[in-house]
N, C-alpha and C positions, 0 to 999 in steps of 0.2 A: 504494500500500500504506500503510495507516495502522497505527500502533503504539499500543496502549493500555497504560496503566499502572494497576495496582491498588495503592492505599495502604490499609494496615490499621493500626489502633491497638489495642494490647493493654493490658490492665489490670495485667499483671505481667510480670516477666522470665520466670517459669516458663511462662506462657501463650505468650509469644513463642518461647521455646526449643522448646516442643512443636510449634508451628506450623512452625518452621524444620526440625525433624527430619522432620516429615511431608513437607514440600516436598522435602527432600533424598532421602527414601526413594522418591519418585515419579520422580526423575531417573535417566536412564540413565548408565552410566559415562562415556560420551562427553560428555554434558552437564556432568557434574561436572568432568571434565578441562578443558572449555571455560571453566567458571567459574573454575577455578584459574588458567588462563592469563590471564584478564582481571585477576585480582587481582595476579598477578606483574607484568603489564605496568603496572598502576597504580603498584605499589610501586617497581619497578626500571627501568621504561622500556626504552630500548635497551641499557642496561648489563647486563641479565639474561644471565648466563652468561659475560660478558666480564670481570667483576671478581669477586674473591673476596668472599663475603658476610661473612666474619669475617676481619679483618686480623690479629688477634692473639688467641689463646685462652689462658686461664690456668685453673688449677684448684688446689684445695687439698685436703689430706687432713684429714678431721675424725675425731675419736676415736670418735664415736658410730656410725660405719659399720664400724669394725674389729671 
């Protein structure tokens, strides 16, 4: 079994974003979840789900939200 890879070059970020949205729209929900699992594995490795992602959370009140 051979695996092929296609590389594309875009002239702008907008053009790349449009192509990425089209690619995602063609994917099934299972394919999207598979892609998310790969990204989680790359970021967290074996620690995914074993360690808290945030060790300490803080927040502050701002007057423009009241």
